[in-house]
C-alpha positions in Angstrom: 0.0 0.0 0.0 1.2 3.5 -0.8 0.1 6.5 1.3 0.3 10.2 1.3 3.1 11.8 3.2 0.6 13.2 5.7 -0.1 10.0 7.6 1.1 6.5 8.2 -0.5 3.5 6.7 -3.5 2.4 8.8 -5.8 -0.5 8.2 -8.6 -2.3 10.0 -7.8 -5.8 11.4 -8.9 -8.9 9.6 -12.0 -9.4 11.8 -13.3 -6.0 11.0 -12.6 -6.3 7.3 -14.4 -9.7 7.3 -17.5 -8.2 9.0 -17.5 -5.4 6.5 -17.4 -7.8 3.6 -20.2 -9.9 5.3 -22.4 -6.9 4.9 -22.4 -7.0 1.1 -25.5 -8.4 -0.6 -23.9 -10.7 -3.2 -23.7 -14.2 -1.8 -23.9 -17.9 -2.5 -25.0 -20.7 -0.2 -23.3 -24.0 -0.7 -24.8 -27.1 1.0 -23.3 -30.5 0.6 -25.1 -32.5 -2.0 -26.8 -29.5 -3.6 -25.9 -27.1 -6.3 -24.7 -23.7 -5.0 -27.6 -21.1 -4.9 -28.2 -17.6 -3.8 -30.0 -17.1 -0.5 -32.8 -14.6 -0.5 -30.7 -12.5 1.9 -28.2 -13.0 4.6 -26.9 -11.0 7.6 -24.5 -11.2 10.5 -26.3 -9.5 13.3 -24.8 -7.0 15.8 -24.3 -9.8 18.2 -22.4 -11.8 15.6 -25.1 -14.4 14.7 -25.1 -15.3 11.0 -28.6 -15.8 9.5 -29.9 -16.6 6.0 -33.2 -16.5 4.3 -34.2 -19.3 1.8 -37.5 -20.2 0.1 -39.7 -22.4 2.1 -39.9 -25.8 0.3 -36.8 -25.0 -1.7 -33.8 -27.3 -2.0 -32.0 -26.1 1.1 -35.2 -26.1 3.2 -36.2 -29.5 2.0 -32.7 -30.9 2.7 -33.0 -29.8 6.3 -36.4 -31.5 6.8 -36.0 -34.1 9.6 -32.4 -33.2 10.2 -30.8 -31.1 13.0 -28.3 -29.4 10.7 -26.4 -29.4 7.4 -22.8 -28.6 6.7 -22.7 -25.4 4.6 -20.6 -22.5 3.4 -21.9 -19.0 2.9 -19.7 -17.2 0.3 -20.0 -13.4 0.2 -18.4 -11.3 -2.6 -17.3 -7.7 -2.2 -17.2 -5.8 -5.5 -16.2 -2.2 -6.2 -19.2 0.1 -6.7 -17.7 1.8 -9.8 -16.8 0.1 -13.1 -13.3 -1.4 -13.0 -11.5 -3.9 -15.1 -11.4 -6.3 -12.1 -14.1 -5.1 -9.7 -13.9 -7.9 -7.1 -12.2 -6.6 -4.0 -12.6 -9.5 -1.6 -14.5 -12.7 -0.8 -15.5 -14.2 2.5 -16.2 -17.8 3.3 -18.3 -18.6 6.4 -18.3 -22.4 7.0 -20.3 -24.2 9.6 -23.6 -25.9 10.3 -26.9 -24.6 9.0 -30.0 -25.1 11.1 -33.6 -23.8 11.1 -34.3 -21.0 13.7 -36.7 -22.4 16.2 -40.2 -20.9 16.0 -39.9 -19.6 19.6 -36.7 -17.7 18.7 -37.9 -16.6 15.3 -39.3 -13.1 16.2 -36.1 -12.0 18.0 -34.0 -13.4 15.1 -36.1 -11.5 12.5 -35.7 -8.3 14.4 -32.0 -8.8 14.7 -31.7 -9.5 11.0 -33.8 -6.4 10.2 -31.5 -4.2 12.3 -28.6 -5.2 10.1 -30.4 -5.7 6.8 -34.1 -4.7 6.6 -35.2 -6.7 3.5 -38.8 -7.3 2.5 -38.4 -11.1 2.6 -38.4 -10.9 6.4 -42.1 -10.2 6.3 -42.7 -13.7 4.9 -40.6 -15.6 7.4 -42.6 -18.6 8.6 -44.7 -18.7 5.4 -42.9 -18.5 2.1 -39.5 -17.9 3.6 -37.4 -20.0 6.0 -35.0 -18.4 8.5 -31.8 -20.4 9.0 -28.9 -19.9 11.4 -25.3 -20.7 10.4 -23.2 -21.7 13.3 -19.9 -20.5 12.1 -16.8 -22.8 12.6 -14.4 -21.2 10.1 -13.9 -17.8 8.6 -11.6 -17.2 5.7 -11.2 -13.8 4.0 -9.6 -13.5 0.6 -8.2 -10.2 -0.6 -6.4 -10.4 -3.9 -4.0 -13.3 -3.6 -3.9 -13.2 0.2 -6.1 -15.5 2.3 -6.5 -14.8 6.0 -8.2 -17.0 8.6 -10.2 -15.2 11.2 -11.3 -16.8 14.5 -15.1 -17.3 14.7 -15.2 -15.5 18.1 -13.1 -12.6 16.8 -15.4 -12.4 13.8 -18.6 -12.4 15.9 -17.2 -9.7 18.2 -16.0 -7.4 15.5 -18.0 -4.6 13.9 -18.1 -3.6 10.3 -16.5 -0.4 9.1 -18.6 2.6 10.1 -18.5 4.1 6.6 -19.7 0.9 4.9 -23.3 2.1 4.6 -22.2 5.3 2.7 -19.3 3.9 0.7 -21.2 3.0 -2.5 -22.9 6.4 -2.7 -19.8 8.4 -2.0 -17.6 6.6 -4.5 -20.1 6.6 -7.3 -20.6 10.4 -6.7 -16.9 10.9 -6.7 -16.4 8.9 -9.9 -19.3 10.5 -11.7 -19.4 14.1 -10.6 -16.1 15.1 -9.1 -13.1 14.3 -11.3 -11.3 17.3 -9.8 -11.4 15.7 -6.4 -10.2 12.4 -7.8 -7.3 14.3 -9.5 -6.3 15.9 -6.2 -6.4 12.4 -4.5 -4.3 11.2 -7.4 -1.8 13.9 -6.7 -1.1 12.3 -3.3 0.4 9.2 -5.0 4.1 9.4 -5.4 5.0 10.4 -9.0 7.2 7.3 -9.4 4.2 5.0 -8.9 2.3 6.4 -11.9 3.1 5.7 -15.6 2.0 7.9 -18.5 -0.8 5.4 -19.5 -1.9 4.6 -16.0 -5.6 5.3 -15.1 -6.5 6.1 -11.4 -10.0 5.1 -10.3 -11.7 5.1 -6.9 -11.7 1.6 -5.4 -12.8 1.8 -1.8 -13.5 4.0 1.2 -13.3 3.1 4.9 -12.6 4.9 8.2 -8.9 5.0 7.5 -9.1 6.7 4.1 -9.7 6.3 0.3 -8.4 3.4 -1.7 -7.4 4.0 -5.3 -6.9 1.5 -8.1 -4.2 2.2 -10.7 -5.1 0.4 -13.9 -2.1 -0.2 -16.0 -1.9 -1.4 -19.6 -0.7 -4.7 -18.1 -1.7 -5.3 -14.5 -3.0 -3.1 -11.7 -2.0 -1.7 -8.3 -4.0 -0.7 -5.3 -3.0 2.2 -3.0 -4.4 4.0 0.0 -4.7 7.8 0.6 -5.2 7.9 4.4 -7.1 10.4 6.4 -5.1 12.4 9.0 -6.8 10.2 11.7 -9.4 7.3 11.5 -13.0 8.3 11.4 -15.7 7.1 13.8 -18.8 7.9 11.8 -20.0 9.1 8.3 -20.6 12.6 9.7 -16.8 13.1 9.8 -16.2 12.2 6.2 -16.8 15.6 4.6 -14.3 17.4 6.9 -11.7 14.7 6.5 -12.0 14.8 2.7 -11.6 18.6 2.8 -8.4 18.1 4.8 -7.0 15.8 2.2 -7.9 18.3 -0.6 -6.3 21.2 1.3 -3.1 19.2 1.8 -3.1 18.2 -1.9 -3.5 21.8 -3.0 -0.7 23.0 -0.7 1.6 20.5 -2.2 
């Protein structure tokens, strides 16, 4: 990672990064003996419980009939919210045992799910939608070529990045409407890291700063432009971005 001269490289730990990826909507549910399929929705609640919604009477629901649990893997993909040559940023594998949520616990589980991801399918739980719990035994996070194992307890205790909910909107707005800001962020990259045909695009945003993608004629490189200090909420983003812009203009 390359940073601006204004601040050292900072990055969330692997458990926080995993919880952030878990919040993305693109996912596949793989159950032994069945073809991989997309759940209607999934969520890891604020208390660290992983839940999934599947159609009542569908393959997964039918496979659980008369059984206590099934071995399963929930795979979640994290893709950049702007067009890139290679948009996939990370993948998360949550492996464990899938079991139906008991009717007595269903209401509390639905409310916990809705707190994290308020999807319409929750209204049909118990009718056309089955609510399942994944008891996570293994967590693996893949970022580029690197795979990191995260302890299930550390994963459950972590919190997603506080800017995750606004990242898509901010990056799309930056990419579409503010090329001048992107150019200023680009100026924070050391000149030796950029070639004449390289294209700089927004890749990510988290509490530590912006991530940029350098797309080269052959290959790519990801870099970070950090904020002066980590943010704690989206309300601090505008001021932190202005600080980066002022620093770039002074340079």
